C-alpha positions as CSV (number, residue, x, y, z in Angstrom):
1,M,-40.6,62.1,24.5
2,A,-43.2,59.4,24.5
3,L,-46.8,60.6,24.7
4,E,-47.5,58.5,27.8
5,L,-44.6,60.1,29.6
6,W,-45.7,63.6,28.6
7,L,-49.3,62.9,29.8
8,A,-47.9,61.7,33.1
9,Y,-46.0,64.9,33.5
10,L,-49.0,67.0,32.4
11,A,-51.0,65.5,35.2
12,T,-48.2,66.2,37.7
13,A,-47.9,69.8,36.5
14,I,-51.6,70.4,36.9
15,V,-51.5,69.1,40.5
16,F,-48.4,71.3,41.2
17,S,-50.1,74.4,39.8
18,I,-53.5,73.8,41.5
19,A,-51.9,73.2,44.9
20,P,-52.3,76.3,47.1
21,G,-49.2,78.4,47.5
22,S,-48.0,82.0,47.4
23,G,-48.6,82.3,43.6
24,T,-52.2,81.1,44.1
25,V,-52.8,83.6,46.9
26,N,-51.3,86.4,44.7
27,S,-53.5,85.5,41.8
28,I,-56.7,85.3,43.8
29,S,-55.9,88.5,45.7
30,N,-55.2,90.5,42.5
31,G,-58.2,89.0,40.7
32,M,-60.6,90.2,43.5
33,T,-58.9,93.6,43.8
34,Y,-58.2,94.6,40.2
35,G,-60.3,92.3,38.0
36,W,-59.0,89.7,35.5
37,R,-57.7,92.1,32.8
38,K,-55.2,93.9,35.0
39,S,-54.3,90.7,36.8
40,L,-52.9,89.3,33.5
41,A,-49.8,91.4,34.4
42,S,-49.3,89.4,37.6
43,I,-49.9,86.1,35.8
44,A,-47.2,87.1,33.3
45,G,-44.9,88.0,36.2
46,L,-45.4,84.6,37.9
47,Q,-44.6,82.8,34.6
48,F,-41.5,84.9,34.1
49,G,-40.2,84.0,37.5
50,L,-41.1,80.3,36.9
51,G,-39.4,80.5,33.5
52,I,-36.2,81.7,35.1
53,Y,-36.1,78.7,37.4
54,I,-36.8,76.3,34.5
55,V,-33.9,77.7,32.6
56,L,-31.6,77.5,35.6
57,V,-32.7,73.9,36.1
58,G,-32.1,73.2,32.4
59,I,-28.5,74.5,32.5
60,G,-27.7,72.8,35.8
61,L,-27.6,75.7,38.1
62,G,-30.8,74.6,39.7
63,A,-29.2,71.5,41.0
64,L,-26.4,73.6,42.6
65,I,-29.0,75.9,44.2
66,A,-31.0,73.0,45.5
67,Q,-27.9,71.3,47.0
68,S,-26.4,74.4,48.4
69,A,-27.6,75.1,52.0
70,A,-26.4,78.7,51.9
71,A,-28.1,79.5,48.5
72,F,-31.3,77.8,49.6
73,A,-31.3,79.7,52.9
74,V,-30.7,83.1,51.3
75,I,-33.5,82.6,48.8
76,K,-35.8,81.2,51.5
77,W,-35.4,84.0,54.0
78,A,-35.7,86.6,51.2
79,G,-39.0,84.9,50.3
80,V,-40.1,84.8,53.9
81,G,-39.5,88.5,54.3
82,Y,-41.1,89.4,51.0
83,L,-44.3,87.4,51.6
84,I,-44.6,88.9,55.1
85,W,-44.1,92.4,53.5
86,L,-46.9,91.7,51.0
87,G,-49.1,90.5,53.8
88,V,-48.6,93.7,55.7
89,Q,-49.3,95.8,52.6
90,K,-52.6,93.8,52.1
91,W,-53.6,94.5,55.7
92,R,-53.0,98.2,55.1
93,D,-55.0,98.2,51.9
94,R,-58.1,100.4,52.2
95,G,-60.3,98.0,50.2
96,Q,-61.0,99.9,47.0
97,L,-62.1,97.8,44.0
98,D,-60.7,98.5,40.6
99,L,-63.0,96.3,38.4
100,A,-64.2,99.1,36.1
101,G,-60.9,99.7,34.4
102,D,-60.4,103.2,35.9
103,T,-56.9,104.7,36.6
104,P,-55.3,102.1,38.9
105,A,-53.9,102.8,42.2
106,T,-51.3,100.1,41.6
107,P,-49.7,100.1,38.1
108,A,-49.7,96.8,36.2
109,K,-46.0,96.9,36.0
110,Q,-45.8,96.8,39.8
111,L,-48.1,93.9,39.9
112,C,-45.9,92.1,37.4
113,R,-42.7,92.8,39.4
114,Q,-44.4,91.7,42.6
115,A,-45.4,88.4,41.0
116,V,-41.9,87.8,39.6
117,L,-40.5,88.2,43.1
118,V,-43.2,85.9,44.6
119,N,-41.9,83.0,42.4
120,L,-38.2,83.9,42.5
121,T,-38.1,84.0,46.3
122,N,-39.6,80.6,46.6
123,P,-36.7,78.0,46.6
124,K,-39.2,75.2,46.9
125,T,-40.0,75.7,43.2
126,V,-36.5,75.1,42.0
127,V,-36.1,72.1,44.4
128,F,-39.4,70.7,43.0
129,L,-38.2,71.1,39.4
130,V,-34.8,69.6,40.1
131,A,-36.4,66.6,41.7
132,L,-39.2,66.3,39.1
133,F,-37.6,66.9,35.6
134,P,-35.2,63.9,35.7
135,Q,-38.1,61.5,36.3
136,F,-39.7,62.4,33.0
137,I,-36.6,62.6,30.8
138,D,-35.6,59.7,28.6
139,P,-31.8,59.5,28.7
140,T,-31.7,57.8,25.3
141,Q,-33.2,60.9,23.6
142,P,-31.9,64.5,23.2
143,Q,-32.3,66.1,26.6
144,A,-32.5,69.7,25.4
145,I,-35.7,69.1,23.5
146,Q,-37.3,67.2,26.4
147,L,-36.4,70.1,28.8
148,W,-38.1,72.5,26.4
149,V,-41.2,70.4,26.3
150,L,-41.3,70.0,30.0
151,G,-40.7,73.7,30.6
152,I,-43.3,74.9,28.1
153,T,-45.8,72.5,29.5
154,T,-45.1,73.7,33.1
155,V,-45.6,77.4,32.1
156,A,-48.6,76.7,30.0
157,V,-50.4,74.7,32.7
158,D,-49.6,77.3,35.4
159,T,-50.8,80.1,33.2
160,L,-54.1,78.4,32.6
161,V,-54.5,77.5,36.3
162,M,-53.7,81.0,37.5
163,L,-56.0,82.5,34.9
164,G,-58.8,80.3,36.2
165,Y,-58.1,81.5,39.7
166,V,-58.1,85.1,38.6
167,M,-61.3,84.8,36.6
168,L,-63.1,83.1,39.4
169,A,-61.9,85.7,41.9
170,S,-62.8,88.6,39.6
171,R,-66.3,87.2,39.2
172,L,-66.8,86.8,42.9
173,A,-65.6,90.3,43.5
174,G,-68.3,91.5,41.1
175,Y,-70.8,90.8,43.9
176,I,-68.9,92.8,46.4
177,R,-69.7,96.5,46.5
178,S,-68.7,97.4,50.0
179,A,-65.2,98.7,50.7
180,R,-65.7,97.5,54.2
181,I,-66.1,93.9,53.0
182,M,-63.1,94.3,50.6
183,A,-61.0,95.6,53.4
184,A,-61.8,92.5,55.5
185,L,-61.0,90.3,52.5
186,N,-57.7,92.1,52.1
187,R,-56.9,91.3,55.7
188,V,-57.7,87.6,55.0
189,F,-55.3,87.6,52.0
190,G,-52.7,89.5,54.0
191,S,-52.9,86.8,56.6
192,M,-52.6,84.1,53.9
193,F,-49.4,85.8,52.5
194,I,-48.0,85.9,56.0
195,G,-49.0,82.3,56.5
196,C,-47.2,81.4,53.3
197,G,-44.2,83.2,54.6
198,A,-44.3,81.3,57.9
199,L,-44.7,78.0,56.0
200,L,-41.8,78.8,53.8
201,A,-39.7,79.5,56.9
202,T,-40.0,75.9,57.8
203,A,-38.9,74.6,54.4
204,K,-35.7,72.6,54.2
205,A,-33.5,71.9,51.1
């Protein structure tokens, strides 16, 4: 893959990761609630989910999912329901901070699983990858290697961007000592999750 082509994809991947979405909301919410260390589990979950879609796109199943109205609808409505469920859970959160590393109310494994589902129940991700990858693949060169390069770049960029969101959110949460304020913020994040679900409901293949 030519360096110029990779740099163009790198810029595209950065914009894709920075753009607000359910993964961004998940990272910022966890960063403020649990701190950056524990939120690493949720970042890992997001990348695992993203990695699954990258593999599916690489072996051709992604194109089938993107072109199948039934498959797209199933994943979409599962995502809508899950994001709304997450939003309701955030609304019910009592607003306790876990920045000191004490015994967590929510296990890291659960945060990881939630993050995996956040990405896997967003069919727009696979549609985006199916539409994007072919634009940056040179048909005269081995495609498998190029797919690996694009996939690793995508995951690496998204990891760094989500880590940035988590670190920033964790630092901001350091100035919050009131459970009342945190509860209000949880309602804001809950509303954002529900909003992401509503936005996803309008998505079309």
